[in-house]
PDB file of N, CA, C, O and CB in Angstrom:
ATOM      1  N   UNK A   1      90.293  82.383 109.308  1.00  0.00           N
ATOM      2  CA  UNK A   1      90.333  83.519 108.399  1.00  0.00           C
ATOM      3  C   UNK A   1      90.401  83.062 106.946  1.00  0.00           C
ATOM      4  O   UNK A   1      89.709  83.599 106.082  1.00  0.00           O
ATOM      5  CB  UNK A   1      91.523  84.412 108.724  1.00  0.00           C
ATOM      6  N   UNK A   2      91.236  82.071 106.692  1.00  0.00           N
ATOM      7  CA  UNK A   2      91.399  81.589 105.330  1.00  0.00           C
ATOM      8  C   UNK A   2      90.106  80.997 104.785  1.00  0.00           C
ATOM      9  O   UNK A   2      89.814  81.144 103.598  1.00  0.00           O
ATOM     10  CB  UNK A   2      92.507  80.557 105.272  1.00  0.00           C
ATOM     11  N   UNK A   3      89.325  80.327 105.639  1.00  0.00           N
ATOM     12  CA  UNK A   3      88.059  79.759 105.175  1.00  0.00           C
ATOM     13  C   UNK A   3      87.092  80.848 104.741  1.00  0.00           C
ATOM     14  O   UNK A   3      86.333  80.652 103.791  1.00  0.00           O
ATOM     15  CB  UNK A   3      87.424  78.905 106.270  1.00  0.00           C
ATOM     16  N   UNK A   4      87.103  81.994 105.416  1.00  0.00           N
ATOM     17  CA  UNK A   4      86.224  83.103 105.056  1.00  0.00           C
ATOM     18  C   UNK A   4      86.635  83.660 103.693  1.00  0.00           C
ATOM     19  O   UNK A   4      85.779  83.932 102.850  1.00  0.00           O
ATOM     20  CB  UNK A   4      86.268  84.215 106.139  1.00  0.00           C
ATOM     21  N   UNK A   5      87.926  83.830 103.478  1.00  0.00           N
ATOM     22  CA  UNK A   5      88.415  84.331 102.194  1.00  0.00           C
ATOM     23  C   UNK A   5      88.051  83.352 101.081  1.00  0.00           C
ATOM     24  O   UNK A   5      87.620  83.765 100.004  1.00  0.00           O
ATOM     25  CB  UNK A   5      89.947  84.556 102.240  1.00  0.00           C
ATOM     26  N   UNK A   6      88.225  82.062 101.339  1.00  0.00           N
ATOM     27  CA  UNK A   6      87.865  81.047 100.351  1.00  0.00           C
ATOM     28  C   UNK A   6      86.374  81.119 100.018  1.00  0.00           C
ATOM     29  O   UNK A   6      85.995  81.042  98.849  1.00  0.00           O
ATOM     30  CB  UNK A   6      88.228  79.643 100.866  1.00  0.00           C
ATOM     31  N   UNK A   7      85.541  81.263 101.026  1.00  0.00           N
ATOM     32  CA  UNK A   7      84.098  81.336 100.813  1.00  0.00           C
ATOM     33  C   UNK A   7      83.723  82.574 100.004  1.00  0.00           C
ATOM     34  O   UNK A   7      82.916  82.494  99.078  1.00  0.00           O
ATOM     35  CB  UNK A   7      83.363  81.341 102.153  1.00  0.00           C
ATOM     36  N   UNK A   8      84.301  83.705 100.350  1.00  0.00           N
ATOM     37  CA  UNK A   8      84.012  84.940  99.611  1.00  0.00           C
ATOM     38  C   UNK A   8      84.447  84.805  98.158  1.00  0.00           C
ATOM     39  O   UNK A   8      83.707  85.185  97.251  1.00  0.00           O
ATOM     40  CB  UNK A   8      84.716  86.146 100.267  1.00  0.00           C
ATOM     41  N   UNK A   9      85.638  84.269  97.931  1.00  0.00           N
ATOM     42  CA  UNK A   9      86.126  84.073  96.563  1.00  0.00           C
ATOM     43  C   UNK A   9      85.205  83.137  95.791  1.00  0.00           C
ATOM     44  O   UNK A   9      84.906  83.383  94.623  1.00  0.00           O
ATOM     45  CB  UNK A   9      87.561  83.514  96.574  1.00  0.00           C
ATOM     46  N   UNK A  10      84.756  82.073  96.433  1.00  0.00           N
ATOM     47  CA  UNK A  10      83.868  81.115  95.786  1.00  0.00           C
ATOM     48  C   UNK A  10      82.540  81.774  95.411  1.00  0.00           C
ATOM     49  O   UNK A  10      82.028  81.544  94.316  1.00  0.00           O
ATOM     50  CB  UNK A  10      83.625  79.908  96.702  1.00  0.00           C
ATOM     51  N   UNK A  11      81.984  82.579  96.295  1.00  0.00           N
ATOM     52  CA  UNK A  11      80.728  83.273  96.016  1.00  0.00           C
ATOM     53  C   UNK A  11      80.899  84.265  94.862  1.00  0.00           C
ATOM     54  O   UNK A  11      80.036  84.367  93.990  1.00  0.00           O
ATOM     55  CB  UNK A  11      80.226  84.002  97.276  1.00  0.00           C
ATOM     56  N   UNK A  12      82.010  84.989  94.866  1.00  0.00           N
ATOM     57  CA  UNK A  12      82.271  85.943  93.781  1.00  0.00           C
ATOM     58  C   UNK A  12      82.386  85.212  92.447  1.00  0.00           C
ATOM     59  O   UNK A  12      81.891  85.696  91.429  1.00  0.00           O
ATOM     60  CB  UNK A  12      83.562  86.751  94.062  1.00  0.00           C
ATOM     61  N   UNK A  13      83.030  84.061  92.446  1.00  0.00           N
ATOM     62  CA  UNK A  13      83.166  83.281  91.216  1.00  0.00           C
ATOM     63  C   UNK A  13      81.803  82.777  90.736  1.00  0.00           C
ATOM     64  O   UNK A  13      81.539  82.767  89.534  1.00  0.00           O
ATOM     65  CB  UNK A  13      84.122  82.095  91.436  1.00  0.00           C
ATOM     66  N   UNK A  14      80.949  82.367  91.651  1.00  0.00           N
ATOM     67  CA  UNK A  14      79.603  81.926  91.268  1.00  0.00           C
ATOM     68  C   UNK A  14      78.839  83.084  90.628  1.00  0.00           C
ATOM     69  O   UNK A  14      78.180  82.909  89.603  1.00  0.00           O
ATOM     70  CB  UNK A  14      78.828  81.382  92.501  1.00  0.00           C
ATOM     71  N   UNK A  15      78.930  84.266  91.236  1.00  0.00           N
ATOM     72  CA  UNK A  15      78.267  85.442  90.663  1.00  0.00           C
ATOM     73  C   UNK A  15      78.804  85.713  89.257  1.00  0.00           C
ATOM     74  O   UNK A  15      78.032  85.978  88.335  1.00  0.00           O
ATOM     75  CB  UNK A  15      78.473  86.686  91.570  1.00  0.00           C
ATOM     76  N   UNK A  16      80.114  85.647  89.097  1.00  0.00           N
ATOM     77  CA  UNK A  16      80.716  85.858  87.779  1.00  0.00           C
ATOM     78  C   UNK A  16      80.286  84.809  86.768  1.00  0.00           C
ATOM     79  O   UNK A  16      80.038  85.126  85.604  1.00  0.00           O
ATOM     80  CB  UNK A  16      82.222  85.861  87.891  1.00  0.00           C
ATOM     81  N   UNK A  17      80.199  83.564  87.207  1.00  0.00           N
ATOM     82  CA  UNK A  17      79.780  82.488  86.299  1.00  0.00           C
ATOM     83  C   UNK A  17      78.332  82.684  85.854  1.00  0.00           C
ATOM     84  O   UNK A  17      78.004  82.488  84.684  1.00  0.00           O
ATOM     85  CB  UNK A  17      79.942  81.114  86.980  1.00  0.00           C
ATOM     86  N   UNK A  18      77.482  83.066  86.782  1.00  0.00           N
ATOM     87  CA  UNK A  18      76.083  83.327  86.422  1.00  0.00           C
ATOM     88  C   UNK A  18      76.013  84.495  85.440  1.00  0.00           C
ATOM     89  O   UNK A  18      75.263  84.447  84.465  1.00  0.00           O
ATOM     90  CB  UNK A  18      75.231  83.628  87.690  1.00  0.00           C
ATOM     91  N   UNK A  19      76.788  85.533  85.697  1.00  0.00           N
ATOM     92  CA  UNK A  19      76.796  86.683  84.793  1.00  0.00           C
ATOM     93  C   UNK A  19      77.250  86.273  83.397  1.00  0.00           C
ATOM     94  O   UNK A  19      76.611  86.629  82.407  1.00  0.00           O
ATOM     95  CB  UNK A  19      77.705  87.791  85.341  1.00  0.00           C
ATOM     96  N   UNK A  20      78.357  85.524  83.310  1.00  0.00           N
ATOM     97  CA  UNK A  20      78.840  85.096  81.992  1.00  0.00           C
ATOM     98  C   UNK A  20      77.854  84.157  81.313  1.00  0.00           C
ATOM     99  O   UNK A  20      77.727  84.167  80.089  1.00  0.00           O
ATOM    100  CB  UNK A  20      80.198  84.411  82.120  1.00  0.00           C
ATOM    101  N   UNK A  21      77.158  83.349  82.101  1.00  0.00           N
ATOM    102  CA  UNK A  21      76.126  82.478  81.525  1.00  0.00           C
ATOM    103  C   UNK A  21      75.002  83.281  80.890  1.00  0.00           C
ATOM    104  O   UNK A  21      74.535  82.951  79.799  1.00  0.00           O
ATOM    105  CB  UNK A  21      75.556  81.553  82.594  1.00  0.00           C
ATOM    106  N   UNK A  22      74.564  84.340  81.575  1.00  0.00           N
ATOM    107  CA  UNK A  22      73.500  85.166  81.002  1.00  0.00           C
ATOM    108  C   UNK A  22      73.989  85.973  79.801  1.00  0.00           C
ATOM    109  O   UNK A  22      73.227  86.226  78.867  1.00  0.00           O
ATOM    110  CB  UNK A  22      72.938  86.106  82.062  1.00  0.00           C
ATOM    111  N   UNK A  23      75.262  86.379  79.826  1.00  0.00           N
ATOM    112  CA  UNK A  23      75.818  87.075  78.664  1.00  0.00           C
ATOM    113  C   UNK A  23      75.844  86.136  77.462  1.00  0.00           C
ATOM    114  O   UNK A  23      75.448  86.518  76.361  1.00  0.00           O
ATOM    115  CB  UNK A  23      77.244  87.605  78.968  1.00  0.00           C
ATOM    116  N   UNK A  24      76.310  84.914  77.676  1.00  0.00           N
ATOM    117  CA  UNK A  24      76.393  83.961  76.572  1.00  0.00           C
ATOM    118  C   UNK A  24      75.043  83.493  76.065  1.00  0.00           C
ATOM    119  O   UNK A  24      74.840  83.360  74.858  1.00  0.00           O
ATOM    120  CB  UNK A  24      77.189  82.780  76.991  1.00  0.00           C
ATOM    121  N   UNK A  25      74.124  83.245  76.980  1.00  0.00           N
ATOM    122  CA  UNK A  25      72.827  82.688  76.576  1.00  0.00           C
ATOM    123  C   UNK A  25      71.855  83.750  76.074  1.00  0.00           C
ATOM    124  O   UNK A  25      71.108  83.513  75.124  1.00  0.00           O
ATOM    125  CB  UNK A  25      72.203  81.949  77.737  1.00  0.00           C
ATOM    126  N   UNK A  26      71.864  84.912  76.707  1.00  0.00           N
ATOM    127  CA  UNK A  26      70.829  85.905  76.403  1.00  0.00           C
ATOM    128  C   UNK A  26      71.378  87.260  75.971  1.00  0.00           C
ATOM    129  O   UNK A  26      70.613  88.140  75.577  1.00  0.00           O
ATOM    130  CB  UNK A  26      69.956  86.095  77.600  1.00  0.00           C
ATOM    131  N   UNK A  27      72.699  87.436  76.040  1.00  0.00           N
ATOM    132  CA  UNK A  27      73.284  88.725  75.702  1.00  0.00           C
ATOM    133  C   UNK A  27      73.005  89.791  76.746  1.00  0.00           C
ATOM    134  O   UNK A  27      73.024  90.983  76.438  1.00  0.00           O
ATOM    135  CB  UNK A  27      72.774  89.181  74.372  1.00  0.00           C
ATOM    136  N   UNK A  28      72.742  89.367  77.993  1.00  0.00           N
ATOM    137  CA  UNK A  28      72.412  90.294  79.069  1.00  0.00           C
ATOM    138  C   UNK A  28      73.525  90.266  80.113  1.00  0.00           C
ATOM    139  O   UNK A  28      73.827  89.217  80.683  1.00  0.00           O
ATOM    140  CB  UNK A  28      71.042  89.937  79.711  1.00  0.00           C
ATOM    141  N   UNK A  29      74.130  91.425  80.357  1.00  0.00           N
ATOM    142  CA  UNK A  29      75.173  91.540  81.373  1.00  0.00           C
ATOM    143  C   UNK A  29      74.518  92.019  82.666  1.00  0.00           C
ATOM    144  O   UNK A  29      74.156  93.189  82.791  1.00  0.00           O
ATOM    145  CB  UNK A  29      76.318  92.520  80.915  1.00  0.00           C
ATOM    146  N   UNK A  30      74.370  91.114  83.619  1.00  0.00           N
ATOM    147  CA  UNK A  30      73.687  91.443  84.877  1.00  0.00           C
ATOM    148  C   UNK A  30      74.440  92.489  85.696  1.00  0.00           C
ATOM    149  O   UNK A  30      73.823  93.301  86.386  1.00  0.00           O
ATOM    150  CB  UNK A  30      73.500  90.187  85.708  1.00  0.00           C
ATOM    151  N   UNK A  31      75.758  92.470  85.623  1.00  0.00           N
ATOM    152  CA  UNK A  31      76.541  93.451  86.373  1.00  0.00           C
ATOM    153  C   UNK A  31      76.280  94.852  85.822  1.00  0.00           C
ATOM    154  O   UNK A  31      76.123  95.801  86.591  1.00  0.00           O
ATOM    155  CB  UNK A  31      78.053  93.114  86.308  1.00  0.00           C
ATOM    156  N   UNK A  32      76.235  94.986  84.513  1.00  0.00           N
ATOM    157  CA  UNK A  32      75.935  96.279  83.897  1.00  0.00           C
ATOM    158  C   UNK A  32      74.524  96.725  84.261  1.00  0.00           C
ATOM    159  O   UNK A  32      74.286  97.905  84.521  1.00  0.00           O
ATOM    160  CB  UNK A  32      76.093  96.203  82.364  1.00  0.00           C
ATOM    161  N   UNK A  33      73.591  95.777  84.279  1.00  0.00           N
ATOM    162  CA  UNK A  33      72.210  96.118  84.642  1.00  0.00           C
ATOM    163  C   UNK A  33      72.098  96.539  86.109  1.00  0.00           C
ATOM    164  O   UNK A  33      71.312  97.424  86.446  1.00  0.00           O
ATOM    165  CB  UNK A  33      71.283  94.927  84.372  1.00  0.00           C
ATOM    166  N   UNK A  34      72.891  95.899  86.982  1.00  0.00           N
ATOM    167  CA  UNK A  34      72.827  96.189  88.416  1.00  0.00           C
ATOM    168  C   UNK A  34      73.523  97.504  88.768  1.00  0.00           C
ATOM    169  O   UNK A  34      73.257  98.086  89.819  1.00  0.00           O
ATOM    170  CB  UNK A  34      73.454  95.049  89.207  1.00  0.00           C
ATOM    171  N   UNK A  35      74.411  97.971  87.893  1.00  0.00           N
ATOM    172  CA  UNK A  35      75.163  99.199  88.178  1.00  0.00           C
ATOM    173  C   UNK A  35      75.022 100.192  87.021  1.00  0.00           C
ATOM    174  O   UNK A  35      76.024 100.565  86.410  1.00  0.00           O
ATOM    175  CB  UNK A  35      76.660  98.875  88.429  1.00  0.00           C
ATOM    176  N   UNK A  36      73.809 100.623  86.713  1.00  0.00           N
ATOM    177  CA  UNK A  36      73.630 101.511  85.552  1.00  0.00           C
ATOM    178  C   UNK A  36      74.315 102.867  85.781  1.00  0.00           C
ATOM    179  O   UNK A  36      74.045 103.564  86.760  1.00  0.00           O
ATOM    180  CB  UNK A  36      72.120 101.722  85.265  1.00  0.00           C
ATOM    181  N   UNK A  37      75.197 103.211  84.860  1.00  0.00           N
ATOM    182  CA  UNK A  37      75.863 104.504  84.948  1.00  0.00           C
ATOM    183  C   UNK A  37      77.048 104.553  85.901  1.00  0.00           C
ATOM    184  O   UNK A  37      77.715 105.584  85.992  1.00  0.00           O
ATOM    185  CB  UNK A  37      74.885 105.520  85.357  1.00  0.00           C
ATOM    186  N   UNK A  38      77.326 103.476  86.606  1.00  0.00           N
ATOM    187  CA  UNK A  38      78.450 103.439  87.550  1.00  0.00           C
ATOM    188  C   UNK A  38      79.558 102.550  86.985  1.00  0.00           C
ATOM    189  O   UNK A  38      79.773 101.432  87.452  1.00  0.00           O
ATOM    190  CB  UNK A  38      77.988 102.918  88.949  1.00  0.00           C
ATOM    191  N   UNK A  39      80.247 103.061  85.985  1.00  0.00           N
ATOM    192  CA  UNK A  39      81.284 102.266  85.310  1.00  0.00           C
ATOM    193  C   UNK A  39      82.394 101.842  86.263  1.00  0.00           C
ATOM    194  O   UNK A  39      82.949 100.754  86.114  1.00  0.00           O
ATOM    195  CB  UNK A  39      81.881 103.056  84.152  1.00  0.00           C
ATOM    196  N   UNK A  40      82.726 102.682  87.239  1.00  0.00           N
ATOM    197  CA  UNK A  40      83.783 102.342  88.192  1.00  0.00           C
ATOM    198  C   UNK A  40      83.365 101.155  89.053  1.00  0.00           C
ATOM    199  O   UNK A  40      84.167 100.255  89.304  1.00  0.00           O
ATOM    200  CB  UNK A  40      84.121 103.553  89.082  1.00  0.00           C
ATOM    201  N   UNK A  41      82.120 101.150  89.503  1.00  0.00           N
ATOM    202  CA  UNK A  41      81.612 100.041  90.313  1.00  0.00           C
ATOM    203  C   UNK A  41      81.551  98.770  89.466  1.00  0.00           C
ATOM    204  O   UNK A  41      81.933  97.691  89.921  1.00  0.00           O
ATOM    205  CB  UNK A  41      80.209 100.378  90.894  1.00  0.00           C
ATOM    206  N   UNK A  42      81.067  98.910  88.232  1.00  0.00           N
ATOM    207  CA  UNK A  42      81.003  97.768  87.318  1.00  0.00           C
ATOM    208  C   UNK A  42      82.392  97.174  87.093  1.00  0.00           C
ATOM    209  O   UNK A  42      82.572  95.958  87.154  1.00  0.00           O
ATOM    210  CB  UNK A  42      80.381  98.188  85.973  1.00  0.00           C
ATOM    211  N   UNK A  43      83.363  98.033  86.835  1.00  0.00           N
ATOM    212  CA  UNK A  43      84.745  97.566  86.640  1.00  0.00           C
ATOM    213  C   UNK A  43      85.274  96.906  87.904  1.00  0.00           C
ATOM    214  O   UNK A  43      85.951  95.880  87.829  1.00  0.00           O
ATOM    215  CB  UNK A  43      85.664  98.737  86.234  1.00  0.00           C
ATOM    216  N   UNK A  44      84.974  97.478  89.059  1.00  0.00           N
ATOM    217  CA  UNK A  44      85.424  96.900  90.326  1.00  0.00           C
ATOM    218  C   UNK A  44      84.876  95.499  90.549  1.00  0.00           C
ATOM    219  O   UNK A  44      85.594  94.609  91.003  1.00  0.00           O
ATOM    220  CB  UNK A  44      85.015  97.793  91.478  1.00  0.00           C
ATOM    221  N   UNK A  45      83.602  95.307  90.227  1.00  0.00           N
ATOM    222  CA  UNK A  45      82.992  93.981  90.375  1.00  0.00           C
ATOM    223  C   UNK A  45      83.659  92.986  89.435  1.00  0.00           C
ATOM    224  O   UNK A  45      83.975  91.864  89.828  1.00  0.00           O
ATOM    225  CB  UNK A  45      81.472  94.041  90.100  1.00  0.00           C
ATOM    226  N   UNK A  46      83.868  93.399  88.207  1.00  0.00           N
ATOM    227  CA  UNK A  46      84.479  92.494  87.226  1.00  0.00           C
ATOM    228  C   UNK A  46      85.937  92.193  87.573  1.00  0.00           C
ATOM    229  O   UNK A  46      86.408  91.079  87.344  1.00  0.00           O
ATOM    230  CB  UNK A  46      84.393  93.099  85.820  1.00  0.00           C
ATOM    231  N   UNK A  47      86.644  93.162  88.115  1.00  0.00           N
ATOM    232  CA  UNK A  47      88.016  92.925  88.581  1.00  0.00           C
ATOM    233  C   UNK A  47      88.007  91.961  89.761  1.00  0.00           C
ATOM    234  O   UNK A  47      88.864  91.082  89.852  1.00  0.00           O
ATOM    235  CB  UNK A  47      88.702  94.259  88.979  1.00  0.00           C
ATOM    236  N   UNK A  48      87.035  92.121  90.673  1.00  0.00           N
ATOM    237  CA  UNK A  48      86.927  91.216  91.826  1.00  0.00           C
ATOM    238  C   UNK A  48      86.689  89.782  91.371  1.00  0.00           C
ATOM    239  O   UNK A  48      87.243  88.846  91.947  1.00  0.00           O
ATOM    240  CB  UNK A  48      85.792  91.667  92.763  1.00  0.00           C
ATOM    241  N   UNK A  49      85.867  89.607  90.341  1.00  0.00           N
ATOM    242  CA  UNK A  49      85.622  88.260  89.806  1.00  0.00           C
ATOM    243  C   UNK A  49      86.916  87.676  89.240  1.00  0.00           C
ATOM    244  O   UNK A  49      87.228  86.507  89.469  1.00  0.00           O
ATOM    245  CB  UNK A  49      84.522  88.294  88.709  1.00  0.00           C
ATOM    246  N   UNK A  50      87.656  88.485  88.511  1.00  0.00           N
ATOM    247  CA  UNK A  50      88.926  88.017  87.958  1.00  0.00           C
ATOM    248  C   UNK A  50      89.939  87.658  89.030  1.00  0.00           C
ATOM    249  O   UNK A  50      90.608  86.629  88.939  1.00  0.00           O
ATOM    250  CB  UNK A  50      89.508  89.066  87.052  1.00  0.00           C
ATOM    251  N   UNK A  51      90.052  88.504  90.046  1.00  0.00           N
ATOM    252  CA  UNK A  51      90.986  88.223  91.143  1.00  0.00           C
ATOM    253  C   UNK A  51      90.558  86.986  91.932  1.00  0.00           C
ATOM    254  O   UNK A  51      91.404  86.200  92.359  1.00  0.00           O
ATOM    255  CB  UNK A  51      91.085  89.435  92.082  1.00  0.00           C
ATOM    256  N   UNK A  52      89.261  86.814  92.126  1.00  0.00           N
ATOM    257  CA  UNK A  52      88.771  85.622  92.818  1.00  0.00           C
ATOM    258  C   UNK A  52      89.102  84.372  92.021  1.00  0.00           C
ATOM    259  O   UNK A  52      89.449  83.341  92.598  1.00  0.00           O
ATOM    260  CB  UNK A  52      87.255  85.715  93.055  1.00  0.00           C
ATOM    261  N   UNK A  53      88.999  84.454  90.709  1.00  0.00           N
ATOM    262  CA  UNK A  53      89.364  83.316  89.858  1.00  0.00           C
ATOM    263  C   UNK A  53      90.842  82.975  89.968  1.00  0.00           C
ATOM    264  O   UNK A  53      91.214  81.805  90.053  1.00  0.00           O
ATOM    265  CB  UNK A  53      89.014  83.609  88.407  1.00  0.00           C
ATOM    266  N   UNK A  54      91.675  83.995  89.965  1.00  0.00           N
ATOM    267  CA  UNK A  54      93.119  83.777  90.113  1.00  0.00           C
ATOM    268  C   UNK A  54      93.428  83.178  91.481  1.00  0.00           C
ATOM    269  O   UNK A  54      94.238  82.258  91.594  1.00  0.00           O
ATOM    270  CB  UNK A  54      93.894  85.100  89.923  1.00  0.00           C
ATOM    271  N   UNK A  55      92.781  83.702  92.520  1.00  0.00           N
ATOM    272  CA  UNK A  55      92.983  83.184  93.879  1.00  0.00           C
ATOM    273  C   UNK A  55      92.589  81.711  93.956  1.00  0.00           C
ATOM    274  O   UNK A  55      93.327  80.899  94.514  1.00  0.00           O
ATOM    275  CB  UNK A  55      92.167  84.007  94.903  1.00  0.00           C
ATOM    276  N   UNK A  56      91.437  81.367  93.402  1.00  0.00           N
ATOM    277  CA  UNK A  56      90.985  79.965  93.461  1.00  0.00           C
ATOM    278  C   UNK A  56      91.883  79.054  92.620  1.00  0.00           C
ATOM    279  O   UNK A  56      92.136  77.911  93.002  1.00  0.00           O
ATOM    280  CB  UNK A  56      89.523  79.853  92.975  1.00  0.00           C
ATOM    281  N   UNK A  57      92.360  79.548  91.490  1.00  0.00           N
ATOM    282  CA  UNK A  57      93.299  78.754  90.688  1.00  0.00           C
ATOM    283  C   UNK A  57      94.572  78.481  91.485  1.00  0.00           C
ATOM    284  O   UNK A  57      95.105  77.372  91.451  1.00  0.00           O
ATOM    285  CB  UNK A  57      93.641  79.482  89.362  1.00  0.00           C
ATOM    286  N   UNK A  58      95.058  79.499  92.205  1.00  0.00           N
ATOM    287  CA  UNK A  58      96.228  79.326  93.060  1.00  0.00           C
ATOM    288  C   UNK A  58      95.954  78.306  94.163  1.00  0.00           C
ATOM    289  O   UNK A  58      96.793  77.448  94.437  1.00  0.00           O
ATOM    290  CB  UNK A  58      96.643  80.669  93.672  1.00  0.00           C
ATOM    291  N   UNK A  59      94.775  78.397  94.801  1.00  0.00           N
ATOM    292  CA  UNK A  59      94.418  77.457  95.867  1.00  0.00           C
ATOM    293  C   UNK A  59      94.359  76.025  95.333  1.00  0.00           C
ATOM    294  O   UNK A  59      94.830  75.098  95.993  1.00  0.00           O
ATOM    295  CB  UNK A  59      93.066  77.846  96.496  1.00  0.00           C
ATOM    296  N   UNK A  60      93.791  75.842  94.159  1.00  0.00           N
ATOM    297  CA  UNK A  60      93.722  74.507  93.559  1.00  0.00           C
ATOM    298  C   UNK A  60      95.123  74.005  93.255  1.00  0.00           C
ATOM    299  O   UNK A  60      95.434  72.840  93.503  1.00  0.00           O
ATOM    300  CB  UNK A  60      92.866  74.523  92.272  1.00  0.00           C
ATOM    301  N   UNK A  61      95.978  74.883  92.715  1.00  0.00           N
ATOM    302  CA  UNK A  61      97.352  74.490  92.417  1.00  0.00           C
ATOM    303  C   UNK A  61      98.090  74.045  93.675  1.00  0.00           C
ATOM    304  O   UNK A  61      98.743  73.002  93.674  1.00  0.00           O
ATOM    305  CB  UNK A  61      98.100  75.643  91.756  1.00  0.00           C
ATOM    306  N   UNK A  62      97.989  74.830  94.751  1.00  0.00           N
ATOM    307  CA  UNK A  62      98.696  74.466  95.978  1.00  0.00           C
ATOM    308  C   UNK A  62      98.089  73.212  96.599  1.00  0.00           C
ATOM    309  O   UNK A  62      98.813  72.399  97.174  1.00  0.00           O
ATOM    310  CB  UNK A  62      98.660  75.626  96.984  1.00  0.00           C
ATOM    311  N   UNK A  63      96.794  73.046  96.494  1.00  0.00           N
ATOM    312  CA  UNK A  63      96.142  71.842  97.021  1.00  0.00           C
ATOM    313  C   UNK A  63      96.614  70.610  96.250  1.00  0.00           C
ATOM    314  O   UNK A  63      96.935  69.585  96.850  1.00  0.00           O
ATOM    315  CB  UNK A  63      94.597  71.972  96.937  1.00  0.00           C
ATOM    316  N   UNK A  64      96.655  70.711  94.925  1.00  0.00           N
ATOM    317  CA  UNK A  64      97.108  69.578  94.109  1.00  0.00           C
ATOM    318  C   UNK A  64      98.590  69.298  94.362  1.00  0.00           C
ATOM    319  O   UNK A  64      99.000  68.138  94.401  1.00  0.00           O
ATOM    320  CB  UNK A  64      96.864  69.857  92.604  1.00  0.00           C
ATOM    321  N   UNK A  65      99.384  70.335  94.533  1.00  0.00           N
ATOM    322  CA  UNK A  65     100.811  70.160  94.782  1.00  0.00           C
ATOM    323  C   UNK A  65     101.029  69.463  96.124  1.00  0.00           C
ATOM    324  O   UNK A  65     101.839  68.541  96.219  1.00  0.00           O
ATOM    325  CB  UNK A  65     101.540  71.523  94.755  1.00  0.00           C
ATOM    326  N   UNK A  66     100.309  69.898  97.165  1.00  0.00           N
ATOM    327  CA  UNK A  66     100.426  69.258  98.476  1.00  0.00           C
ATOM    328  C   UNK A  66      99.935  67.831  98.421  1.00  0.00           C
ATOM    329  O   UNK A  66     100.541  66.943  99.021  1.00  0.00           O
ATOM    330  CB  UNK A  66      99.647  70.039  99.532  1.00  0.00           C
ATOM    331  N   UNK A  67      98.844  67.595  97.710  1.00  0.00           N
ATOM    332  CA  UNK A  67      98.286  66.254  97.591  1.00  0.00           C
ATOM    333  C   UNK A  67      99.280  65.333  96.879  1.00  0.00           C
ATOM    334  O   UNK A  67      99.477  64.192  97.296  1.00  0.00           O
ATOM    335  CB  UNK A  67      96.939  66.291  96.832  1.00  0.00           C
ATOM    336  N   UNK A  68      99.897  65.821  95.821  1.00  0.00           N
ATOM    337  CA  UNK A  68     100.862  65.027  95.073  1.00  0.00           C
ATOM    338  C   UNK A  68     102.102  64.748  95.915  1.00  0.00           C
ATOM    339  O   UNK A  68     102.637  63.640  95.875  1.00  0.00           O
ATOM    340  CB  UNK A  68     101.249  65.740  93.777  1.00  0.00           C
ATOM    341  N   UNK A  69     102.563  65.731  96.670  1.00  0.00           N
ATOM    342  CA  UNK A  69     103.741  65.555  97.518  1.00  0.00           C
ATOM    343  C   UNK A  69     103.446  64.538  98.618  1.00  0.00           C
ATOM    344  O   UNK A  69     104.309  63.725  98.951  1.00  0.00           O
ATOM    345  CB  UNK A  69     104.181  66.907  98.133  1.00  0.00           C
ATOM    346  N   UNK A  70     102.252  64.569  99.181  1.00  0.00           N
ATOM    347  CA  UNK A  70     101.873  63.606 100.222  1.00  0.00           C
ATOM    348  C   UNK A  70     101.840  62.193  99.661  1.00  0.00           C
ATOM    349  O   UNK A  70     102.276  61.248 100.318  1.00  0.00           O
ATOM    350  CB  UNK A  70     100.503  63.966 100.823  1.00  0.00           C
ATOM    351  N   UNK A  71     101.323  62.049  98.450  1.00  0.00           N
ATOM    352  CA  UNK A  71     101.250  60.718  97.835  1.00  0.00           C
ATOM    353  C   UNK A  71     102.655  60.159  97.567  1.00  0.00           C
ATOM    354  O   UNK A  71     102.878  58.952  97.658  1.00  0.00           O
ATOM    355  CB  UNK A  71     100.441  60.779  96.517  1.00  0.00           C
ATOM    356  N   UNK A  72     103.581  61.034  97.241  1.00  0.00           N
ATOM    357  CA  UNK A  72     104.932  60.576  96.921  1.00  0.00           C
ATOM    358  C   UNK A  72     105.712  60.213  98.172  1.00  0.00           C
ATOM    359  O   UNK A  72     106.600  59.363  98.112  1.00  0.00           O
ATOM    360  CB  UNK A  72     105.680  61.642  96.140  1.00  0.00           C
ATOM    361  N   UNK A  73     105.403  60.840  99.314  1.00  0.00           N
ATOM    362  CA  UNK A  73     106.172  60.577 100.520  1.00  0.00           C
ATOM    363  C   UNK A  73     105.502  59.542 101.445  1.00  0.00           C
ATOM    364  O   UNK A  73     106.123  59.052 102.388  1.00  0.00           O
ATOM    365  CB  UNK A  73     106.385  61.873 101.272  1.00  0.00           C
ATOM    366  N   UNK A  74     104.250  59.223 101.166  1.00  0.00           N
ATOM    367  CA  UNK A  74     103.549  58.241 101.981  1.00  0.00           C
ATOM    368  C   UNK A  74     103.967  56.842 101.528  1.00  0.00           C
ATOM    369  O   UNK A  74     103.865  56.518 100.345  1.00  0.00           O
ATOM    370  CB  UNK A  74     102.001  58.426 101.878  1.00  0.00           C
ATOM    371  N   UNK A  75     104.440  56.007 102.469  1.00  0.00           N
ATOM    372  CA  UNK A  75     104.848  54.649 102.075  1.00  0.00           C
ATOM    373  C   UNK A  75     103.629  53.840 101.648  1.00  0.00           C
ATOM    374  O   UNK A  75     102.535  53.976 102.197  1.00  0.00           O
ATOM    375  CB  UNK A  75     105.588  53.935 103.239  1.00  0.00           C
ATOM    376  N   UNK A  76     103.857  53.005 100.663  1.00  0.00           N
ATOM    377  CA  UNK A  76     102.771  52.143 100.172  1.00  0.00           C
ATOM    378  C   UNK A  76     102.490  51.053 101.196  1.00  0.00           C
ATOM    379  O   UNK A  76     103.405  50.506 101.812  1.00  0.00           O
ATOM    380  CB  UNK A  76     103.132  51.514  98.791  1.00  0.00           C
ATOM    381  N   UNK A  77     101.212  50.750 101.365  1.00  0.00           N
ATOM    382  CA  UNK A  77     100.839  49.689 102.310  1.00  0.00           C
ATOM    383  C   UNK A  77     101.017  48.332 101.633  1.00  0.00           C
ATOM    384  O   UNK A  77     100.809  48.199 100.427  1.00  0.00           O
ATOM    385  CB  UNK A  77      99.364  49.868 102.808  1.00  0.00           C
ATOM    386  N   UNK A  78     101.403  47.329 102.421  1.00  0.00           N
ATOM    387  CA  UNK A  78     101.654  46.007 101.851  1.00  0.00           C
ATOM    388  C   UNK A  78     100.432  45.144 101.885  1.00  0.00           C
ATOM    389  O   UNK A  78     100.474  43.996 101.442  1.00  0.00           O
ATOM    390  CB  UNK A  78     102.770  45.321 102.575  1.00  0.00           C
TER     391      UNK A  78
END
């Protein structure tokens, strides 16, 4: 289950990154273009991108924390 959530979050972040890239490079917001007149849907997509970013930041933090804890408790080889 967790792998599916991770994959969905990763895909949402990629979509958000592509959107921000087009906004920065060309001044074109793809989400606004894809949802003309549906401000609620547009806001929902942008909120999903933000939440996916927070989720992935949390996953990276916990991964780094576990990795660091493992390195500290693993005895050094001689």
